Biopython code that builds the backbone (N, CA, C, O; Angstrom):
import numpy as np
from Bio.PDB.StructureBuilder import StructureBuilder

atoms = [
    (1, "MET", "N", (-4.826, 15.459, -17.810)),
    (1, "MET", "CA", (-3.972, 14.890, -16.689)),
    (1, "MET", "C", (-4.694, 13.462, -16.038)),
    (1, "MET", "O", (-4.055, 12.624, -15.401)),
    (2, "LEU", "N", (-5.896, 13.391, -16.286)),
    (2, "LEU", "CA", (-6.727, 12.164, -15.724)),
    (2, "LEU", "C", (-6.374, 11.011, -16.920)),
    (2, "LEU", "O", (-6.345, 9.798, -16.717)),
    (3, "ASN", "N", (-6.170, 11.537, -17.933)),
    (3, "ASN", "CA", (-5.883, 10.552, -19.021)),
    (3, "ASN", "C", (-4.593, 9.997, -18.859)),
    (3, "ASN", "O", (-4.456, 8.813, -19.167)),
    (4, "GLU", "N", (-3.555, 10.674, -18.405)),
    (4, "GLU", "CA", (-2.129, 10.327, -18.141)),
    (4, "GLU", "C", (-2.208, 9.444, -16.998)),
    (4, "GLU", "O", (-1.393, 8.523, -16.943)),
    (5, "ILE", "N", (-3.134, 9.594, -16.000)),
    (5, "ILE", "CA", (-2.914, 8.840, -14.741)),
    (5, "ILE", "C", (-3.493, 7.563, -15.099)),
    (5, "ILE", "O", (-2.964, 6.526, -14.700)),
    (6, "LYS", "N", (-4.611, 7.546, -15.871)),
    (6, "LYS", "CA", (-5.398, 6.232, -16.377)),
    (6, "LYS", "C", (-4.196, 5.376, -17.046)),
    (6, "LYS", "O", (-3.923, 4.250, -16.630)),
    (7, "SER", "N", (-3.486, 6.001, -18.132)),
    (7, "SER", "CA", (-2.694, 5.142, -18.936)),
    (7, "SER", "C", (-1.526, 4.622, -17.920)),
    (7, "SER", "O", (-1.069, 3.487, -18.058)),
    (8, "ALA", "N", (-1.119, 5.394, -17.017)),
    (8, "ALA", "CA", (0.034, 4.955, -16.140)),
    (8, "ALA", "C", (-0.337, 3.951, -15.402)),
    (8, "ALA", "O", (0.463, 3.025, -15.269)),
    (9, "ALA", "N", (-1.551, 3.891, -14.788)),
    (9, "ALA", "CA", (-2.060, 2.967, -14.192)),
    (9, "ALA", "C", (-2.381, 1.460, -14.821)),
    (9, "ALA", "O", (-2.284, 0.380, -14.239)),
    (10, "LEU", "N", (-2.782, 1.715, -16.149)),
    (10, "LEU", "CA", (-2.948, 0.549, -16.886)),
    (10, "LEU", "C", (-1.439, 0.137, -17.409)),
    (10, "LEU", "O", (-1.206, -1.071, -17.349)),
    (11, "ARG", "N", (-0.622, 0.788, -17.800)),
    (11, "ARG", "CA", (0.906, 0.284, -17.932)),
    (11, "ARG", "C", (1.388, -0.525, -16.877)),
    (11, "ARG", "O", (1.949, -1.607, -17.051)),
    (12, "SER", "N", (1.124, 0.108, -15.569)),
    (12, "SER", "CA", (1.805, -0.723, -14.392)),
    (12, "SER", "C", (0.762, -1.166, -13.405)),
    (12, "SER", "O", (0.713, -0.805, -12.229)),
    (13, "SER", "N", (-0.123, -2.044, -14.049)),
    (13, "SER", "CA", (-1.354, -2.607, -13.061)),
    (13, "SER", "C", (-0.915, -3.598, -12.185)),
    (13, "SER", "O", (-1.467, -3.800, -11.104)),
    (14, "SER", "N", (0.433, -4.482, -12.753)),
    (14, "SER", "CA", (0.710, -5.350, -11.814)),
    (14, "SER", "C", (1.628, -4.835, -10.519)),
    (14, "SER", "O", (1.556, -5.283, -9.374)),
    (15, "THR", "N", (2.386, -3.928, -10.931)),
    (15, "THR", "CA", (3.180, -3.316, -9.858)),
    (15, "THR", "C", (2.470, -2.406, -9.024)),
    (15, "THR", "O", (2.929, -2.125, -7.917)),
    (16, "LEU", "N", (1.225, -1.833, -9.497)),
    (16, "LEU", "CA", (0.469, -1.094, -8.657)),
    (16, "LEU", "C", (-0.255, -2.156, -7.594)),
    (16, "LEU", "O", (-0.385, -1.737, -6.444)),
    (17, "ILE", "N", (-0.662, -3.294, -7.847)),
    (17, "ILE", "CA", (-1.327, -4.195, -6.980)),
    (17, "ILE", "C", (-0.091, -4.670, -6.043)),
    (17, "ILE", "O", (-0.354, -4.820, -4.849)),
    (18, "GLU", "N", (1.060, -4.887, -6.423)),
    (18, "GLU", "CA", (1.955, -5.260, -5.502)),
    (18, "GLU", "C", (2.466, -4.154, -4.513)),
    (18, "GLU", "O", (2.891, -4.410, -3.386)),
    (19, "ASP", "N", (2.379, -2.883, -5.061)),
    (19, "ASP", "CA", (2.735, -1.614, -4.023)),
    (19, "ASP", "C", (1.459, -1.475, -3.277)),
    (19, "ASP", "O", (1.693, -0.946, -2.191)),
    (20, "THR", "N", (0.232, -1.740, -3.435)),
    (20, "THR", "CA", (-0.853, -1.731, -2.700)),
    (20, "THR", "C", (-0.756, -2.735, -1.675)),
    (20, "THR", "O", (-1.072, -2.419, -0.528)),
    (21, "ILE", "N", (-0.391, -3.820, -1.913)),
    (21, "ILE", "CA", (-0.244, -4.875, -0.976)),
    (21, "ILE", "C", (0.826, -4.539, 0.119)),
    (21, "ILE", "O", (0.634, -4.659, 1.329)),
    (22, "GLY", "N", (2.077, -4.063, -0.527)),
    (22, "GLY", "CA", (3.182, -3.685, 0.296)),
    (22, "GLY", "C", (2.759, -2.544, 1.269)),
    (22, "GLY", "O", (3.137, -2.483, 2.439)),
    (23, "ALA", "N", (1.962, -1.679, 0.684)),
    (23, "ALA", "CA", (1.695, -0.360, 1.623)),
    (23, "ALA", "C", (0.756, -1.003, 2.751)),
    (23, "ALA", "O", (0.915, -0.607, 3.906)),
    (24, "ALA", "N", (-0.089, -1.849, 2.512)),
    (24, "ALA", "CA", (-1.076, -2.516, 3.441)),
    (24, "ALA", "C", (-0.249, -3.180, 4.513)),
    (24, "ALA", "O", (-0.461, -2.951, 5.704)),
    (25, "ALA", "N", (0.704, -4.013, 4.090)),
    (25, "ALA", "CA", (1.594, -4.765, 4.987)),
    (25, "ALA", "C", (2.435, -3.686, 5.923)),
    (25, "ALA", "O", (2.630, -3.891, 7.121)),
    (26, "LEU", "N", (2.870, -2.607, 5.277)),
    (26, "LEU", "CA", (3.525, -1.760, 6.132)),
    (26, "LEU", "C", (2.550, -1.061, 7.367)),
    (26, "LEU", "O", (2.880, -0.797, 8.523)),
    (27, "ALA", "N", (1.351, -0.879, 6.749)),
    (27, "ALA", "CA", (0.319, -0.301, 7.785)),
    (27, "ALA", "C", (-0.078, -1.116, 8.761)),
    (27, "ALA", "O", (-0.512, -0.609, 9.795)),
    (28, "VAL", "N", (-0.005, -2.564, 8.622)),
    (28, "VAL", "CA", (-0.378, -3.465, 9.596)),
    (28, "VAL", "C", (0.901, -3.568, 10.540)),
    (28, "VAL", "O", (0.799, -3.518, 11.766)),
    (29, "ILE", "N", (2.075, -3.711, 9.894)),
    (29, "ILE", "CA", (3.229, -3.464, 10.974)),
    (29, "ILE", "C", (3.290, -2.284, 11.830)),
    (29, "ILE", "O", (3.666, -2.322, 13.001)),
    (30, "LEU", "N", (2.883, -1.161, 11.170)),
    (30, "LEU", "CA", (3.133, 0.104, 12.013)),
    (30, "LEU", "C", (2.081, 0.146, 13.111)),
    (30, "LEU", "O", (2.360, 0.533, 14.246)),
    (31, "LEU", "N", (0.701, -0.314, 12.704)),
    (31, "LEU", "CA", (-0.222, -0.289, 13.799)),
    (31, "LEU", "C", (-0.059, -1.533, 14.823)),
    (31, "LEU", "O", (-0.513, -1.461, 15.966)),
    (32, "GLY", "N", (0.619, -2.681, 14.338)),
    (32, "GLY", "CA", (0.833, -3.798, 15.320)),
    (32, "GLY", "C", (2.078, -3.204, 16.311)),
    (32, "GLY", "O", (2.046, -3.512, 17.503)),
    (33, "GLY", "N", (3.045, -2.449, 15.856)),
    (33, "GLY", "CA", (3.940, -2.068, 16.515)),
    (33, "GLY", "C", (3.647, -0.829, 17.595)),
    (33, "GLY", "O", (4.369, -0.584, 18.561)),
    (34, "LEU", "N", (2.542, -0.163, 17.262)),
    (34, "LEU", "CA", (1.945, 0.924, 18.132)),
    (34, "LEU", "C", (1.143, 0.371, 19.169)),
    (34, "LEU", "O", (1.147, 0.877, 20.291)),
    (35, "TYR", "N", (0.291, -0.863, 18.821)),
    (35, "TYR", "CA", (-0.405, -1.334, 19.738)),
    (35, "TYR", "C", (0.241, -2.359, 20.775)),
    (35, "TYR", "O", (-0.246, -2.566, 21.886)),
    (36, "LEU", "N", (1.378, -2.970, 20.298)),
    (36, "LEU", "CA", (1.904, -4.026, 21.060)),
    (36, "LEU", "C", (2.420, -3.427, 22.460)),
    (36, "LEU", "O", (2.341, -4.282, 23.342)),
    (37, "PRO", "N", (2.809, -2.485, 22.804)),
    (37, "PRO", "CA", (3.123, -2.014, 24.197)),
    (37, "PRO", "C", (1.837, -1.995, 24.904)),
    (37, "PRO", "O", (1.924, -2.358, 26.077)),
    (38, "VAL", "N", (0.590, -1.643, 24.468)),
    (38, "VAL", "CA", (-0.476, -1.634, 25.189)),
    (38, "VAL", "C", (-1.053, -2.908, 25.481)),
    (38, "VAL", "O", (-1.740, -3.002, 26.498)),
    (39, "LEU", "N", (-0.871, -3.962, 24.702)),
    (39, "LEU", "CA", (-1.187, -5.354, 24.975)),
    (39, "LEU", "C", (-0.229, -5.986, 25.948)),
    (39, "LEU", "O", (-0.710, -6.848, 26.683)),
    (40, "ALA", "N", (1.044, -5.698, 26.072)),
    (40, "ALA", "CA", (2.032, -6.330, 26.972)),
    (40, "ALA", "C", (2.055, -5.766, 28.326)),
    (40, "ALA", "O", (2.837, -6.211, 29.166)),
]
sb = StructureBuilder()
sb.init_structure("model")
sb.init_model(0)
sb.init_chain("A")
sb.init_seg("    ")
for serial, (resi, resn, name, xyz) in enumerate(atoms, 1):
    if name == "N":
        sb.init_residue(resn, " ", resi, " ")
    sb.init_atom(name, np.array(xyz, "f"), 0.0, 1.0, " ", f" {name:<3s}", serial, name[0])
structure = sb.get_structure()
């Protein structure tokens, strides 16, 4: 199973990086939305 995960990650390394960046952006938007009422 670990070999399958490794091969899938190698096949889709470019989209994996894009997905990681997208997930980080969504996390920043979520945290910003949660903390925005506290700042205002």
